[in-house]
C-alpha positions as a printed Julia matrix, in Angstrom:
463×3 Matrix{Float64}:
 31.02  -119.7   -14.3
 29.58  -116.86  -12.18
 25.89  -116.94  -13.23
 25.28  -113.28  -12.37
 28.4   -112.17  -14.23
 27.29  -114.15  -17.28
 23.79  -112.63  -17.15
 25.06  -109.04  -17.13
 28.07  -109.53  -19.4
 30.74  -108.84  -16.77
 33.16  -111.43  -18.09
 36.87  -111.3   -18.75
 39.53  -108.85  -17.59
 41.92  -106.36  -19.08
 44.95  -108.32  -17.86
 46.2   -111.91  -17.75
 46.85  -111.92  -14.01
 45.67  -113.76  -10.92
 44.17  -110.88   -8.93
 44.15  -110.55   -5.16
 40.68  -111.95   -4.38
 39.08  -110.64   -1.21
 35.84  -108.98   -0.16
 34.76  -105.34   -0.13
 32.12  -103.9     2.2
 32.97  -106.38    4.96
 31.92  -103.44    7.1
 30.25  -100.19    6.13
 33.26   -98.01    6.99
 35.39   -99.97    4.5
 33.68   -98.18    1.59
 33.85   -94.38    1.61
 32.71   -92.07   -1.18
 33.1    -88.3    -1.4
 31.27   -86.69   -4.3
 33.08   -84.27   -6.61
 30.54   -81.82   -8.03
 30.56   -78.5    -9.83
 30.65   -75.51   -7.44
 27.36   -74.24   -6.03
 27.23   -70.44   -5.94
 26.11   -69.26   -2.51
 23.85   -66.25   -2.03
 22.39   -65.2     1.33
 19.17   -64.22   -0.46
 18.9    -67.6    -2.2
 15.72   -69.64   -2.01
 17.4    -73.01   -1.38
 19.5    -74.4     1.47
 22.84   -76.03    0.58
 23.93   -78.83    2.93
 26.83   -81.26    2.99
 25.38   -84.59    4.09
 27.28   -87.66    5.27
 25.26   -90.87    5.2
 26.23   -94.18    6.79
 24.49   -97.2     5.24
 21.75   -95.15    3.56
 20.43   -95.54    0.02
 20.27   -92.04   -1.5
 16.61   -92.09   -2.57
 15.49   -93.52    0.76
 17.32   -90.69    2.55
 15.59   -88.12    0.31
 12.21   -89.63    1.18
 12.98   -89.49    4.92
 14.37   -85.96    4.69
 11.36   -84.62    2.78
  9.05   -86.3     5.31
 10.94   -84.75    8.24
 10.79   -81.3     6.57
  7.17   -81.78    5.47
  8.0    -80.9     1.87
  7.42   -82.83   -1.38
 10.19   -85.25   -2.37
 10.79   -83.29   -5.6
 12.05   -80.3    -3.57
 15.24   -82.2    -2.62
 18.01   -82.04   -5.25
 21.31   -83.92   -5.54
 23.86   -84.71   -8.24
 24.33   -88.48   -8.02
 23.08   -91.61   -6.26
 25.55   -93.53   -4.09
 26.12   -97.07   -2.83
 24.02   -97.99    0.19
 26.51  -100.05    2.21
 29.01   -97.22    2.49
 29.82   -93.91    4.13
 29.01   -91.25    1.55
 29.45   -87.48    1.53
 27.71   -85.24   -0.99
 25.92   -81.91   -1.43
 22.14   -81.56   -1.32
 20.13   -78.5    -2.31
 16.87   -78.37   -0.38
 13.86   -76.11   -0.86
 13.42   -75.42    2.86
 14.68   -72.91    5.48
 18.22   -73.4     6.82
 17.12   -73.7    10.44
 14.66   -76.48    9.61
 17.27   -78.41    7.62
 19.81   -78.03   10.44
 17.26   -79.32   12.95
 16.62   -82.59   11.1
 17.79   -85.59   13.11
 18.01   -88.99   11.42
 20.08   -91.99   12.54
 23.53   -92.28   10.92
 23.07   -88.94    9.14
 25.28   -85.85    9.55
 23.93   -82.62    8.05
 26.17   -79.57    7.76
 24.37   -76.48    6.43
 26.69   -74.59    4.07
 24.49   -71.63    3.11
 21.83   -70.59    0.64
 21.65   -70.54   -3.15
 19.35   -69.78   -6.07
 20.79   -72.78   -7.9
 19.31   -76.3    -8.09
 21.65   -79.21   -8.78
 21.19   -82.44  -10.71
 23.1    -85.15  -12.52
 24.7    -82.53  -14.78
 26.55   -81.17  -11.72
 28.17   -84.52  -10.94
 31.88   -84.5   -11.87
 32.92   -87.72  -10.16
 33.7    -89.39   -6.86
 36.69   -89.84   -4.56
 36.85   -93.37   -3.12
 38.6    -95.0    -0.18
 37.88   -98.74   -0.21
 39.35  -101.62    1.81
 39.59  -105.1     0.26
 39.75  -107.66    3.09
 40.84  -111.29    3.1
 43.01  -111.32   -0.03
 43.65  -114.83   -1.34
 45.04  -116.69   -4.33
 42.87  -118.61   -6.79
 42.78  -121.66   -4.5
 41.6   -119.64   -1.49
 44.95  -119.55    0.32
 45.67  -116.29    2.15
 48.0   -113.75    0.54
 50.52  -111.87    2.65
 50.72  -108.08    2.52
 53.79  -108.3     0.3
 52.18  -110.79   -2.11
 48.96  -108.8    -2.43
 50.75  -105.47   -2.96
 53.03  -107.02   -5.59
 50.01  -108.39   -7.49
 48.32  -104.96   -7.41
 51.48  -103.41   -8.85
 51.65  -106.07  -11.6
 48.03  -105.47  -12.64
 48.48  -101.69  -12.62
 51.59  -101.96  -14.79
 49.93  -104.35  -17.25
 46.81  -102.17  -17.63
 48.99   -99.09  -18.15
 50.97  -100.97  -20.8
 48.0   -102.45  -22.69
 45.41   -99.65  -22.36
 47.31   -96.49  -21.45
 48.27   -94.7   -18.25
 45.4    -94.7   -15.73
 42.84   -96.37  -18.03
 40.58   -99.38  -17.37
 37.63  -100.99  -19.2
 34.48   -98.92  -18.7
 32.29  -101.87  -17.66
 28.82  -101.05  -16.32
 28.81  -102.28  -12.75
 26.58  -104.88  -11.07
 24.58  -102.29   -9.12
 22.98  -101.17  -12.41
 21.31  -104.58  -12.67
 19.99  -105.27   -9.15
 22.11  -106.62   -6.32
 21.67  -110.34   -5.81
 19.01  -110.62   -8.53
 19.87  -109.17  -11.96
 16.2   -108.9   -12.89
 16.16  -105.44  -14.44
 17.58  -106.38  -17.88
 15.29  -109.43  -18.03
 12.28  -107.19  -17.4
 13.65  -104.66  -19.89
 13.93  -107.3   -22.62
 10.19  -107.94  -22.25
  9.35  -104.23  -22.07
 10.99  -103.4   -25.42
  9.03  -106.28  -26.98
  5.7   -105.13  -25.42
  5.51  -108.39  -23.43
  3.93  -106.9   -20.35
  2.73  -110.06  -18.62
  6.2   -111.58  -18.94
  7.8   -108.34  -17.7
  5.62  -108.17  -14.59
  5.92  -111.87  -13.76
  9.71  -111.74  -14.18
  9.91  -108.84  -11.73
  7.67  -110.62   -9.23
  8.98  -114.17   -9.46
 12.46  -114.42  -10.99
 14.8   -116.28   -8.65
 17.82  -114.48   -7.22
 20.95  -116.23   -5.96
 21.77  -113.77   -3.2
 18.33  -112.63   -2.03
 16.93  -112.82    1.48
 15.23  -116.12    2.3
 11.84  -114.39    2.73
 12.02  -113.04   -0.81
 13.05  -116.43   -2.21
  9.98  -118.06   -0.64
  7.62  -115.4    -2.0
  9.02  -115.65   -5.52
  8.89  -119.46   -5.48
  5.25  -119.3    -4.36
  4.38  -116.97   -7.27
  6.2   -119.22   -9.76
  4.27  -122.25   -8.53
  0.86  -120.73   -7.86
  0.65  -117.51   -9.85
 -0.85  -114.31   -8.44
 -3.1   -115.07   -5.47
 -4.32  -113.27   -2.38
 -2.41  -115.54   -0.01
  0.94  -114.31   -1.33
  0.14  -110.81   -0.03
  0.27  -112.17    3.52
  3.7   -113.7     2.86
  5.28  -110.42    1.74
  7.81  -108.82    4.08
  7.28  -105.09    4.57
 10.33  -104.14    2.5
  8.89  -105.73   -0.69
  6.63  -102.71   -1.21
  6.93  -102.54   -5.01
  5.86  -106.18   -5.31
  2.95  -105.56   -2.95
  1.59  -102.7    -5.08
  1.94  -104.73   -8.27
  0.21  -107.77   -6.78
 -2.63  -105.73   -5.3
 -3.23  -104.15   -8.71
 -3.32  -107.56  -10.41
 -5.74  -108.94   -7.84
 -8.07  -106.03   -8.62
 -7.43  -106.02  -12.4
 -6.04  -109.45  -13.34
 -5.33  -108.66  -17.0
 -3.88  -105.17  -16.61
 -0.18  -105.96  -16.7
  0.75  -102.52  -18.06
 -1.01  -100.99  -15.06
  0.82  -103.34  -12.72
  4.16  -102.4   -14.28
  3.3    -98.71  -13.79
  3.18   -99.36  -10.03
  6.97   -99.38  -10.11
  8.59   -95.95   -9.56
  9.23   -94.1   -12.82
 13.03   -94.24  -12.44
 12.92   -98.01  -11.91
 10.73   -98.43  -15.0
 13.4    -96.59  -17.01
 16.15   -98.59  -15.34
 14.81  -101.82  -16.85
 15.45  -100.53  -20.38
 18.77   -98.94  -19.39
 19.89  -102.23  -17.84
 19.12  -104.09  -21.06
 21.2   -101.57  -23.01
 23.97  -102.04  -20.43
 24.04  -105.81  -20.97
 24.58  -105.2   -24.69
 27.41  -102.77  -23.9
 29.16  -105.14  -21.47
 28.88  -108.13  -23.79
 30.11  -106.08  -26.75
 33.11  -105.01  -24.67
 33.78  -108.61  -23.61
 33.51  -109.87  -27.19
 36.02  -107.25  -28.28
 38.49  -108.19  -25.54
 38.03  -111.9   -26.35
 38.74  -111.28  -30.03
 41.95  -109.44  -29.18
 40.69  -106.18  -30.7
 42.08  -103.13  -28.86
 39.6   -101.22  -26.72
 41.59   -98.03  -26.05
 43.09   -97.64  -29.54
 40.69   -97.39  -32.51
 40.52   -99.67  -35.54
 38.86   -98.85  -38.87
 35.08   -98.8   -38.51
 35.13   -97.7   -34.85
 33.03   -94.79  -33.63
 35.07   -92.34  -31.54
 34.06   -89.15  -29.77
 35.59   -86.11  -28.12
 36.32   -86.07  -24.38
 34.81   -82.91  -22.85
 36.14   -80.75  -20.01
 34.38   -82.99  -17.45
 36.13   -86.07  -18.81
 32.87   -87.27  -20.37
 32.15   -88.5   -23.9
 30.63   -85.77  -26.09
 28.24   -88.05  -28.0
 27.22   -85.56  -30.75
 30.89   -85.28  -31.75
 31.18   -89.0   -32.58
 32.62   -89.93  -35.98
 33.46   -93.19  -37.75
 37.15   -94.03  -38.13
 38.32   -94.5   -41.71
 41.66   -95.83  -42.95
 42.74   -92.33  -43.94
 41.83   -90.8   -40.55
 43.13   -93.69  -38.41
 46.64   -92.27  -37.68
 45.34   -88.87  -36.6
 42.49   -90.31  -34.5
 44.81   -92.85  -32.9
 47.17   -90.08  -31.85
 44.3    -88.09  -30.33
 43.06   -91.16  -28.45
 46.55   -91.64  -27.01
 46.54   -87.98  -25.94
 43.14   -88.39  -24.22
 41.32   -85.99  -26.55
 39.23   -88.67  -28.28
 37.92   -92.0   -27.01
 36.62   -95.27  -28.46
 32.96   -96.16  -27.87
 30.55   -99.07  -27.57
 26.77   -99.34  -28.04
 23.89   -98.51  -25.73
 21.39   -99.49  -28.45
 18.15   -97.76  -29.38
 15.98   -96.74  -32.3
 18.55   -94.34  -33.79
 21.89   -95.59  -32.46
 24.59   -96.15  -35.06
 26.66   -99.31  -34.8
 30.3    -99.32  -35.77
 31.37  -100.43  -39.21
 33.85  -103.11  -40.24
 35.05  -105.7   -37.69
 33.89  -103.81  -34.57
 30.47  -103.28  -36.16
 30.15  -107.0   -36.87
 30.88  -107.75  -33.21
 28.27  -105.25  -32.03
 25.67  -106.65  -34.41
 26.49  -110.2   -33.32
 25.9   -109.19  -29.7
 22.47  -107.74  -30.54
 21.53  -110.89  -32.45
 22.73  -113.15  -29.62
 20.49  -111.23  -27.19
 17.53  -111.53  -29.58
 17.47  -107.77  -30.1
 18.27  -107.59  -33.8
 14.71  -106.71  -34.83
 13.65  -104.72  -31.74
 12.55  -101.14  -32.54
 13.14   -99.81  -28.98
  9.84   -97.89  -29.3
  7.61   -98.75  -26.33
  4.07   -97.94  -27.43
  2.29   -98.66  -24.14
  4.62   -96.34  -22.15
  6.27   -94.02  -24.71
  8.67   -92.39  -22.23
 10.47   -95.76  -21.99
 11.35   -95.58  -25.69
 15.01   -94.85  -26.34
 17.01   -93.55  -29.28
 20.16   -95.11  -27.85
 23.62   -93.59  -27.4
 27.31   -94.48  -27.24
 29.48   -95.07  -24.16
 33.26   -94.91  -23.79
 34.94   -98.33  -23.91
 37.61   -97.18  -21.45
 37.67   -94.61  -18.69
 40.26   -93.02  -16.41
 41.08   -93.43  -12.76
 43.27   -90.86  -11.03
 44.99   -90.12   -7.7
 45.51   -93.88   -7.34
 47.31   -95.23   -4.28
 47.31   -98.43   -2.25
 48.51   -99.4     1.2
 47.86  -102.11    3.78
 45.67  -101.98    6.87
 45.57  -104.4     9.82
 43.25  -107.41    9.86
 40.15  -106.27   11.77
 38.51  -107.82   14.81
 35.91  -110.26   13.46
 33.26  -108.8    15.78
 33.41  -105.49   13.83
 32.73  -107.14   10.48
 29.49  -108.17    8.79
 27.5   -111.38    8.51
 29.24  -112.59    5.34
 32.59  -112.43    7.07
 31.34  -114.2    10.21
 30.0   -117.1     8.12
 33.4   -117.66    6.53
 34.19  -118.47    2.89
 31.67  -120.66    1.06
 32.35  -122.97   -1.85
 33.35  -120.92   -4.89
 34.38  -117.91   -2.76
 37.78  -116.32   -3.08
 38.78  -114.83    0.23
 40.43  -115.96    3.46
 40.01  -114.43    6.95
 43.81  -114.4     7.42
 44.51  -112.74    4.07
 45.98  -109.29    3.59
 43.79  -106.19    3.73
 44.55  -103.64    1.02
 43.23  -100.06    1.01
 42.64   -98.46   -2.4
 42.28   -94.72   -2.94
 41.31   -93.22   -6.31
 38.96   -90.84   -8.09
 36.59   -91.64  -10.95
 34.59   -89.44  -13.28
 30.8    -89.7   -13.13
 29.3    -92.72  -14.85
 32.24   -94.99  -13.96
 32.05   -97.72  -11.33
 34.48   -98.27   -8.45
 33.37  -101.9    -8.25
 34.44  -102.61  -11.84
 37.87  -101.04  -11.27
 38.34  -103.14   -8.12
 37.11  -106.18  -10.03
 40.15  -105.83  -12.33
 42.42  -106.02   -9.27
 40.45  -108.6    -7.26
 39.16  -110.97   -9.97
 36.67  -112.29   -7.39
 33.06  -113.46   -7.9
 30.64  -110.56   -8.24
 29.05  -111.29   -4.85
 32.38  -110.21   -3.29
 31.94  -106.65   -4.66
């Protein structure tokens, strides 16, 4: 059992197939993302500069910090529609509150900035329509780790595509919440979130500082082991690598104020504080989806008691439109789900979220009870902005413009450290296996890694 997959509820698949195995992100150029956003209206008299930015191996927020520093402007004067994977080549629009000539003059490594013009319009997550992906899966293998030929791998992709189309509908796949929501290598965020919603601040802080991660750097493992064994002490500060800045600020606060765990938690950036609660909600969603698949209950077609909602013009769930399916409305709602007008939903729980009724409602309630969340109010008194009313999320989502082809096996010297080390025990890839290139588009809020997971059926550390 993949321990990380179990922790975040990414279990099971939409099809009964073998998958192609393999690794993604064997090199940065194997993962390319082009953002699809709503149009920005240009105006030569506009206050803001619009720039198309291509980043190679940059985390979006880190780039914004470096850009604002180079322009000598506050970080909150840089606007974008969506965050992107770090180990990738990503292209997206930024709107920047700075003169065009200054933006054009910025020089950062592995960053291309093309100034488009000026605008009066800021952008944000509401402008994000989706992403266009080009991703190479390298080293395809069967379940025993034997290499797959190009023909074998392509045939398996076609089988999985046909089975998903048959069981879910054309171009649909389960709308799992991907591993990047939970912390790469160390799914600590939902663990911290489970303490936050219970007002267990010491446990929340100590989990963030000391919880072990399977795929972390060795330096981090040593620091976390030291904290688990010795608690918070001044000597651990000296052990911290520079990149563990959040941990440093939390530890320094606790050394100054040993009992102020809420204050220590507040040393995390505001978006990361929120992410802990969102990650906990996401675990409930994933496990509810898995339980439904395991029980053989359809996920794309409604059953009585389901909550369904309208699909808006952006392809997103219109949550206020959600209604409960009754026996008398089931035929009509089923037909509209098949036509793509309505969609089935699962829970992102909170203080006001409705669960389904009937059999699907029982499964959702069982998931909450299993996670120990049955009596949680989701009201966070110490930090009220972390409280959540909850919402619903589509159980399935679409992928479009899908195509696959093969690419040559690459020179090992151009690939990353994981590839150079070769497959470890429990891995599912082979250096002589086929390399398959996937192209597709996804709407915002969907994860390329979870679509590829349906085709690869590899351990999560291969994604």
